[in-house]
C-alpha positions as CSV (number, residue, x, y, z in Angstrom):
1,M,-51.8,230.9,-70.0
2,T,-54.3,230.9,-67.1
3,A,-55.9,234.1,-65.8
4,A,-54.1,233.6,-62.5
5,T,-50.7,233.6,-64.3
6,V,-51.6,236.8,-66.2
7,H,-52.7,238.4,-62.9
8,R,-49.4,237.5,-61.2
9,Y,-47.5,238.7,-64.3
10,R,-49.3,242.1,-64.1
11,T,-48.9,242.3,-60.3
12,I,-45.1,241.7,-60.5
13,F,-44.8,244.4,-63.1
14,V,-46.6,246.8,-60.9
15,V,-44.1,246.0,-58.1
16,V,-41.3,246.5,-60.7
17,L,-42.7,249.9,-61.6
18,L,-42.9,250.9,-57.9
19,V,-39.3,249.8,-57.2
20,Q,-38.2,251.6,-60.4
21,V,-39.8,254.8,-59.2
22,L,-37.9,254.5,-55.9
23,L,-34.7,253.8,-57.8
24,A,-35.2,256.7,-60.2
25,L,-35.7,259.0,-57.3
26,G,-32.6,257.7,-55.6
27,V,-30.4,257.9,-58.7
28,A,-31.8,261.4,-59.5
29,Y,-30.9,262.6,-55.9
30,L,-27.5,261.0,-56.2
31,Y,-26.9,262.7,-59.6
32,S,-28.0,266.0,-58.2
33,A,-25.6,265.7,-55.2
34,L,-22.7,264.7,-57.4
35,S,-23.2,267.6,-59.8
36,N,-24.1,270.2,-57.1
37,T,-21.5,273.0,-57.2
38,L,-21.5,276.7,-56.5
39,R,-20.5,277.4,-60.1
40,D,-23.4,275.5,-61.5
41,N,-25.7,277.0,-58.9
42,G,-25.1,280.3,-60.5
43,R,-26.5,282.6,-57.8
44,W,-23.4,283.2,-55.7
45,D,-20.0,284.8,-56.4
46,S,-16.9,283.8,-54.5
47,T,-14.8,286.8,-53.5
48,K,-11.6,284.7,-53.5
49,V,-11.9,283.9,-57.2
50,G,-11.8,287.6,-58.1
51,L,-8.5,288.4,-56.3
52,A,-5.8,289.7,-58.5
53,R,-3.3,287.7,-56.4
54,G,-5.1,284.3,-56.1
55,V,-5.0,282.0,-53.2
56,M,-5.1,278.2,-53.0
57,G,-8.4,276.4,-53.3
58,A,-10.3,279.4,-54.5
59,K,-11.5,277.8,-57.8
60,T,-11.9,274.4,-56.2
61,F,-14.3,275.8,-53.7
62,I,-16.8,276.8,-56.4
63,T,-16.3,273.6,-58.6
64,D,-16.1,270.9,-55.9
65,R,-19.3,269.2,-54.9
66,R,-18.2,268.9,-51.3
67,T,-18.7,272.6,-50.8
68,L,-22.4,271.9,-51.0
69,S,-22.6,268.5,-49.5
70,R,-25.9,267.6,-47.9
71,E,-27.3,270.7,-49.7
72,Q,-25.6,273.0,-47.3
73,L,-22.9,275.6,-48.0
74,D,-19.8,274.9,-45.9
75,L,-17.7,278.1,-45.7
76,G,-14.9,276.2,-44.0
77,R,-14.0,274.2,-47.1
78,W,-10.7,274.5,-48.9
79,H,-8.7,276.3,-46.2
80,G,-11.7,278.3,-44.9
81,H,-12.3,282.0,-44.7
82,Q,-14.6,281.6,-47.8
83,E,-16.8,284.5,-48.7
84,V,-19.8,284.4,-51.1
85,A,-22.1,287.2,-52.2
86,Y,-25.5,287.0,-53.8
87,R,-25.0,288.1,-57.4
88,E,-27.9,290.5,-57.7
89,P,-28.2,293.6,-55.5
90,L,-31.6,293.6,-53.7
91,A,-33.9,296.2,-52.0
92,L,-33.8,294.1,-48.9
93,Q,-36.6,294.1,-46.2
94,T,-35.6,291.0,-44.2
95,A,-33.0,288.2,-44.5
96,S,-32.8,284.9,-42.6
97,V,-30.5,282.0,-42.7
98,D,-30.0,278.7,-40.7
99,F,-26.5,278.3,-39.6
100,L,-24.2,275.9,-37.8
101,V,-20.9,277.3,-36.3
102,E,-18.5,274.7,-34.9
103,P,-16.3,275.4,-31.9
104,N,-13.5,277.9,-32.6
105,A,-15.3,279.1,-35.7
106,Y,-17.4,282.1,-36.6
107,L,-19.9,283.2,-39.3
108,I,-20.2,286.7,-40.7
109,F,-23.4,288.0,-42.4
110,I,-22.2,290.7,-44.8
111,F,-24.6,293.4,-46.1
112,G,-24.5,296.9,-47.6
113,K,-21.5,295.8,-49.6
114,S,-20.2,298.4,-52.1
115,A,-16.8,299.1,-53.8
116,E,-15.8,301.2,-50.8
117,E,-17.1,299.5,-47.7
118,F,-19.5,296.9,-46.2
119,Y,-21.2,296.0,-43.0
120,G,-21.1,292.7,-41.1
121,L,-22.6,290.9,-38.2
122,R,-20.2,288.3,-36.7
123,L,-21.5,285.4,-34.7
124,S,-18.5,283.7,-33.0
125,R,-17.6,280.6,-31.0
126,H,-13.9,281.5,-31.0
127,P,-12.4,282.9,-27.8
128,R,-10.3,285.5,-29.6
129,F,-13.1,286.8,-31.9
130,D,-16.1,288.5,-30.3
131,S,-19.6,288.4,-31.7
132,L,-20.1,292.0,-32.9
133,F,-21.5,294.3,-35.6
134,F,-18.9,296.2,-37.7
135,R,-18.5,298.6,-40.5
136,A,-15.4,298.0,-42.7
137,R,-13.4,299.4,-45.6
138,D,-13.5,297.3,-48.8
139,D,-10.1,295.8,-47.9
140,G,-11.4,294.4,-44.5
141,E,-10.3,297.0,-42.0
142,F,-12.9,297.8,-39.4
143,T,-13.9,301.5,-39.2
144,A,-16.4,301.0,-36.4
145,T,-17.5,298.1,-34.2
146,Q,-20.4,297.5,-31.8
147,P,-20.8,294.6,-29.4
148,L,-24.1,292.7,-29.5
149,T,-26.7,293.8,-27.0
150,N,-27.6,290.2,-25.9
151,A,-24.8,287.6,-26.0
152,V,-26.8,284.6,-27.2
153,P,-24.8,281.4,-26.8
154,I,-24.1,280.0,-30.3
155,D,-24.7,276.3,-30.3
156,D,-26.0,273.7,-32.8
157,W,-28.2,274.8,-35.7
158,M,-29.7,278.3,-35.1
159,Q,-31.4,280.9,-37.2
160,L,-30.2,284.5,-37.9
161,R,-32.8,287.0,-39.0
162,M,-32.1,290.6,-40.1
163,E,-34.7,293.3,-40.4
164,F,-33.7,296.3,-42.6
165,E,-35.1,299.8,-42.1
166,P,-33.9,303.2,-43.5
167,S,-32.2,304.0,-40.2
168,G,-30.4,300.7,-39.8
169,V,-30.9,297.0,-39.0
170,T,-32.1,294.8,-36.2
171,A,-30.6,291.3,-35.7
172,F,-32.3,288.3,-34.2
173,V,-30.8,284.9,-33.3
174,D,-33.5,282.3,-32.8
175,E,-36.0,285.2,-32.3
176,T,-33.9,286.8,-29.6
177,A,-33.0,290.4,-30.5
178,V,-29.2,290.7,-30.3
179,G,-28.9,294.3,-31.3
180,R,-30.0,297.2,-33.3
181,F,-27.3,298.9,-35.4
182,A,-27.2,302.2,-37.3
183,A,-26.2,301.8,-41.0
184,V,-26.4,303.9,-44.1
185,L,-27.5,301.4,-46.7
186,P,-28.0,301.8,-50.4
187,D,-31.5,301.2,-51.9
188,R,-30.2,298.0,-53.4
189,Q,-27.5,296.2,-51.6
190,V,-25.2,293.2,-52.0
191,V,-25.4,290.6,-49.2
192,G,-23.3,287.6,-48.5
193,F,-21.6,285.3,-46.0
194,R,-18.1,284.8,-44.8
195,G,-16.6,282.0,-42.7
196,S,-13.4,281.4,-40.7
197,D,-10.7,278.8,-40.5
198,H,-13.0,276.2,-39.0
199,R,-16.4,274.9,-40.2
200,A,-19.3,277.2,-40.6
201,V,-22.4,275.9,-42.5
202,I,-25.4,277.8,-43.8
203,D,-28.7,276.6,-45.3
204,N,-32.3,277.8,-46.0
205,I,-31.5,281.4,-46.9
206,R,-34.5,283.6,-47.4
207,L,-34.1,287.2,-48.8
208,A,-37.3,289.2,-48.8
209,H,-37.0,292.2,-51.0
210,A,-39.2,294.8,-52.7
211,G,-39.6,292.6,-55.8
212,G,-40.3,289.3,-54.1
213,V,-38.5,286.6,-52.1
214,V,-35.3,284.8,-52.9
215,V,-35.1,281.3,-51.3
216,E,-31.9,279.3,-51.4
217,T,-31.8,275.7,-50.1
218,F,-28.7,274.7,-52.2
219,F,-30.7,271.7,-53.5
220,N,-29.7,271.0,-57.1
221,Q,-33.2,270.9,-58.6
222,A,-32.0,271.1,-62.2
223,G,-29.6,268.2,-61.7
224,F,-32.3,266.2,-59.9
225,M,-34.7,266.6,-62.8
226,R,-32.0,265.7,-65.4
227,G,-31.2,262.6,-63.5
228,L,-34.9,261.7,-63.0
229,V,-35.6,262.1,-66.8
230,M,-32.5,260.1,-67.8
231,V,-33.3,257.1,-65.5
232,S,-37.0,257.2,-66.3
233,V,-36.4,257.0,-70.0
234,L,-34.0,254.1,-69.4
235,F,-36.6,252.2,-67.4
236,V,-39.3,252.9,-69.9
237,L,-37.1,251.4,-72.6
238,I,-36.3,248.3,-70.5
239,D,-39.9,247.7,-69.6
240,T,-41.1,248.2,-73.1
241,I,-38.5,245.8,-74.5
242,A,-39.5,243.2,-71.8
243,V,-43.2,243.4,-72.6
244,C,-42.7,243.5,-76.3
245,R,-40.5,240.4,-76.1
246,D,-43.3,238.5,-74.3
247,S,-45.9,239.7,-76.7
248,L,-43.9,238.7,-79.8
249,M,-43.4,235.2,-78.2
250,G,-47.1,235.0,-77.5
251,T,-46.5,234.2,-73.8
252,A,-46.5,236.1,-70.6
253,S,-43.7,234.2,-68.8
254,L,-43.3,235.1,-65.1
255,K,-39.5,234.8,-65.6
256,T,-39.3,238.1,-67.4
257,P,-40.8,240.4,-64.7
258,F,-38.9,238.4,-62.0
259,V,-35.6,239.0,-63.8
260,V,-36.4,242.7,-64.2
261,L,-37.6,242.9,-60.6
262,T,-34.4,241.2,-59.3
263,A,-32.1,243.5,-61.3
264,T,-34.0,246.6,-60.2
265,L,-33.9,245.6,-56.5
266,A,-30.2,244.9,-56.8
267,M,-29.6,248.3,-58.3
268,L,-31.8,249.9,-55.6
269,V,-29.8,248.3,-52.8
270,C,-26.5,249.4,-54.5
271,V,-27.8,253.0,-54.9
272,G,-29.1,253.0,-51.3
273,L,-25.7,251.9,-49.9
274,F,-23.9,254.5,-52.0
275,L,-26.3,257.2,-50.8
276,V,-25.6,256.2,-47.2
277,A,-21.8,256.1,-47.8
278,Y,-22.0,259.5,-49.6
279,N,-23.9,261.3,-46.9
280,V,-21.9,259.7,-44.0
281,V,-18.4,259.5,-45.4
282,I,-17.7,260.8,-48.9
283,S,-19.5,264.1,-48.7
284,R,-17.7,265.0,-45.5
285,G,-14.3,264.0,-46.9
286,Y,-11.6,266.5,-47.6
287,L,-9.2,266.0,-50.5
288,S,-5.6,267.1,-50.5
289,L,-4.8,270.1,-52.6
290,G,-1.8,268.3,-54.2
291,F,-1.8,268.4,-57.9
292,H,-0.1,266.7,-60.8
293,G,2.8,268.6,-62.4
294,E,3.7,270.4,-59.2
295,E,7.4,270.6,-60.2
296,D,6.4,272.0,-63.6
297,Y,4.2,274.6,-61.8
298,R,7.2,275.7,-59.7
299,I,9.5,275.8,-62.7
300,K,7.0,277.9,-64.6
301,W,6.7,280.5,-61.8
302,V,10.5,280.6,-61.3
303,S,10.9,281.4,-64.9
304,K,8.2,283.9,-65.0
305,T,9.3,285.8,-61.9
306,T,13.0,285.9,-62.8
307,A,12.1,287.2,-66.3
308,E,9.9,289.9,-64.8
309,I,12.6,291.0,-62.3
310,R,15.3,291.1,-65.1
311,A,13.0,293.2,-67.3
312,R,12.0,295.6,-64.5
313,Y,15.2,296.2,-62.6
314,P,18.7,297.0,-64.0
315,T,21.7,295.3,-62.5
316,K,22.6,298.4,-60.4
317,P,20.1,300.5,-58.6
318,P,19.8,304.1,-59.8
319,P,21.8,306.8,-57.9
320,D,20.2,307.9,-54.7
321,T,18.0,304.8,-54.7
322,T,18.0,302.3,-51.9
323,R,17.1,298.8,-53.1
324,V,15.4,296.3,-50.8
325,L,15.0,292.7,-51.9
326,V,12.2,290.8,-50.3
327,V,12.5,287.0,-50.6
328,G,9.8,284.5,-49.6
329,T,7.0,282.4,-51.0
330,S,3.3,283.0,-51.8
331,Q,2.7,285.4,-49.0
332,T,5.6,287.6,-50.2
333,W,4.4,287.3,-53.8
334,G,1.2,288.8,-52.5
335,A,-1.4,286.0,-52.5
336,G,-4.6,287.3,-51.1
337,A,-4.3,290.9,-52.3
338,A,-7.3,292.2,-54.3
339,H,-5.0,294.3,-56.5
340,E,-1.3,294.0,-57.3
341,E,-0.6,297.4,-55.7
342,E,-2.1,296.1,-52.4
343,T,0.6,293.5,-51.8
344,F,2.8,294.2,-48.8
345,V,6.0,294.6,-50.8
346,R,4.4,297.4,-52.9
347,I,2.9,299.1,-49.9
348,L,6.3,298.8,-48.1
349,E,8.0,300.6,-51.0
350,R,5.4,303.5,-50.7
351,R,5.8,303.6,-46.9
352,L,9.6,303.9,-47.2
353,D,9.3,306.6,-49.9
354,D,6.9,308.6,-47.8
355,T,9.4,308.9,-44.9
356,A,12.6,309.2,-47.0
357,P,14.4,312.5,-47.6
358,A,13.4,314.2,-50.9
359,E,16.6,313.3,-52.6
360,R,16.3,309.6,-51.8
361,S,13.9,306.9,-53.1
362,F,13.3,303.2,-52.6
363,E,12.9,300.2,-54.8
364,C,11.4,297.1,-53.1
365,I,11.9,294.1,-55.4
366,N,9.3,291.3,-54.9
367,A,11.2,288.0,-55.1
368,G,8.3,286.0,-53.7
369,I,7.4,282.8,-55.6
370,S,4.5,280.5,-54.7
371,A,5.2,276.9,-53.6
372,L,8.9,277.3,-53.3
373,N,11.0,276.5,-50.2
374,A,14.1,278.0,-48.7
375,P,16.7,275.9,-50.6
376,W,15.3,276.8,-54.0
377,L,15.1,280.5,-53.0
378,L,18.7,280.4,-51.9
379,Q,19.7,279.1,-55.3
380,L,17.8,281.9,-57.0
381,Y,19.4,284.4,-54.6
382,R,22.9,283.1,-55.4
383,D,22.4,282.8,-59.2
384,E,20.0,285.7,-60.0
385,W,19.1,288.2,-57.3
386,I,22.3,289.0,-55.5
387,R,23.6,290.6,-58.7
388,L,20.9,293.3,-58.4
389,A,23.0,294.8,-55.6
390,P,20.3,295.3,-53.0
391,Q,21.3,297.2,-49.8
392,V,18.8,295.2,-47.7
393,L,17.6,291.6,-47.9
394,V,14.3,290.8,-46.1
395,L,13.8,287.0,-45.6
396,N,10.1,286.2,-44.9
397,L,10.2,282.4,-44.3
398,A,8.8,279.4,-42.2
399,T,5.6,278.1,-43.7
400,N,6.8,276.1,-46.7
401,D,9.8,274.4,-45.1
402,G,8.3,271.5,-43.1
403,G,9.5,268.2,-41.9
404,L,11.8,267.3,-39.1
405,K,14.3,265.8,-41.5
406,Q,14.7,269.1,-43.3
407,D,15.7,271.2,-40.2
408,D,19.4,270.8,-40.8
409,L,18.9,271.8,-44.4
410,F,16.9,274.9,-43.3
411,I,19.7,275.8,-40.9
412,E,22.3,275.5,-43.7
413,V,20.2,277.7,-46.0
414,L,19.8,280.5,-43.5
415,N,23.5,280.5,-42.7
416,E,24.3,280.7,-46.4
417,F,21.9,283.6,-47.0
418,V,23.7,285.5,-44.2
419,R,27.2,284.6,-45.5
420,L,26.5,285.5,-49.1
421,S,24.8,288.8,-48.1
422,R,27.7,289.9,-45.8
423,E,30.2,289.1,-48.5
424,Q,28.4,291.7,-50.6
425,G,27.7,294.2,-47.8
426,I,24.0,293.5,-47.9
427,A,22.1,294.0,-44.6
428,V,19.8,291.1,-43.6
429,L,16.5,291.2,-41.8
430,F,14.8,287.9,-40.7
431,V,11.0,288.0,-40.6
432,L,9.1,285.2,-38.9
433,E,6.4,284.6,-41.4
434,A,2.9,285.1,-40.0
435,N,0.1,282.6,-40.1
436,S,-3.5,283.0,-39.0
437,I,-3.9,282.7,-35.2
438,E,-6.9,280.6,-35.8
439,H,-4.7,278.0,-37.5
440,S,-1.5,278.5,-35.6
441,P,-2.1,280.0,-32.2
442,G,1.5,279.5,-31.2
443,E,4.7,280.2,-33.2
444,L,5.5,278.1,-36.2
445,R,7.8,275.1,-35.7
446,L,10.7,276.7,-37.6
447,H,10.5,280.1,-35.9
448,P,12.9,279.0,-33.1
449,I,15.5,278.0,-35.6
450,M,15.3,281.4,-37.3
451,R,15.7,283.0,-33.9
452,D,18.8,281.0,-33.1
453,I,20.5,281.7,-36.5
454,A,19.6,285.4,-36.1
455,E,21.2,285.5,-32.6
456,Q,24.3,283.6,-33.8
457,H,25.0,286.1,-36.6
458,G,23.7,289.2,-34.9
459,V,21.0,289.5,-37.6
460,P,17.9,291.6,-36.7
461,L,14.7,289.7,-36.5
462,F,11.0,290.8,-36.5
463,D,8.3,288.4,-35.2
464,M,5.6,289.1,-37.7
465,H,3.6,286.2,-36.6
466,D,3.3,287.5,-33.0
467,Y,2.6,291.0,-34.2
468,V,-0.2,290.1,-36.5
469,S,-1.8,287.8,-33.9
470,Q,-2.3,291.0,-31.8
471,Q,-4.2,292.8,-34.6
472,T,-7.3,290.6,-34.8
473,R,-9.6,293.3,-33.5
474,R,-8.6,295.7,-36.3
475,G,-10.4,293.8,-39.1
476,L,-10.4,290.8,-41.4
477,L,-6.8,289.8,-41.9
478,W,-6.7,286.4,-43.6
479,W,-8.1,284.6,-46.7
480,D,-6.7,281.3,-45.3
481,F,-4.0,280.3,-42.8
482,V,-1.1,282.0,-44.6
483,H,-2.5,284.5,-47.2
484,P,-3.6,287.9,-45.9
485,T,-6.4,290.0,-47.2
486,S,-5.5,293.4,-48.7
487,F,-5.8,294.8,-45.2
488,G,-3.6,292.1,-43.8
489,H,-1.0,293.0,-46.4
490,R,-1.2,296.6,-45.3
491,V,-0.7,295.5,-41.7
492,L,2.5,293.5,-42.7
493,A,3.9,296.5,-44.6
494,D,3.2,299.0,-41.8
495,A,5.0,296.8,-39.3
496,L,8.0,296.2,-41.6
497,A,8.6,299.7,-42.8
498,P,10.2,301.0,-39.6
499,E,12.2,297.8,-39.2
500,V,13.7,298.2,-42.7
501,A,14.2,302.0,-42.3
502,A,16.1,301.4,-39.0
503,L,18.3,298.8,-40.7
504,I,19.2,301.3,-43.5
505,D,19.9,304.0,-41.0
506,E,22.4,301.8,-39.2
């Protein structure tokens, strides 16, 4: 073999090595992106995951890679209103974060968080939610609010910086001071972020504290290194086998490095195309929350709930006890409550007891079951719950019964609920199920049907959706479009208590 051939052989292998380096970096980045989740990140806790009454998408938010697509944390994923907190309390001096808030969205920087209360700075592009500083109870109810001194327009990527002092905090947006706020902060405080129903994205978090600086870019460095090592080892093996083959054959054929180069270039093109597709399309996609075995899931919860009600409540209520049966779906069950006692049905029972004469008490039976619809609830009412002899039936419906073709069935179900109840002397109250005003600014599609049926039968009706939409200035009401926070559950109960009491008095 001539010296020129050997030179070309070595030159081609140098090109091969350069292309393999590029390919290794591309594959390593792709591997890091595909394995980048909040759970594997390990630095942030999701508040929703810790709720006693869980909500949809909570676990998916911390396990799905789309939450951290493009190495940015999207708080609007999986039905929004996501809240994350840094796991370690810090003696904070300054905190900064790059953020992007889309129209009709807002971002809340949470700090000073304890078991009793927390502080927050809300930066909003939603017309119904002002940008403000607030102090709140642990359940989300505001105890104090203060508007920002300078209303900086929120648009495109911006930076929020907070400076912490013993007497309070000063906030800057893109170096413009937006306010100084008094706050009594612990020496070491928990900080975090909360989003809304629409997209709010954060990146490049920097938390300067007494012990150093925490920097979070949401880049999956561990995944990148694992991918890089795996691909590098593979290429070393391929190159070694190719060179050894030519050495054993006593020839340096140009065919071998050309084959390796062609294969490597082909893989590089494929990886490059996939990276483009991932960043432009796949990473921004949003999967349905539908799951396999949905019918089995419903059957399981029907069985569990009916068994619990049978075990807890005798067929007839005790003497001097007014029994209220509350029928609905996941909202009624209490999804979103941090503790079981903070569901609106349990709070309603306490509110009614507080105002009842000494010789009378109340039992509020929670007959809410997640994922069910009105026809299935009617069947359970007919077969199971009507035998409990409630004096009052509260129907909290509308969200789970969709589809124009099902309207007639929904009408039949409501009529049957009223007929069965009146046969047994049970008073009925229709409640127009509330949704977040960010998701449903107007009434739900089935609300007019409930109004018509209530009017036809002379059934009292309470518009919970409209009522809750007027309470947005009071605090953080929702974990998603239909499941309230513990404070939201308290708002529902406080509104329902006088309605139920008035129905009983009549």
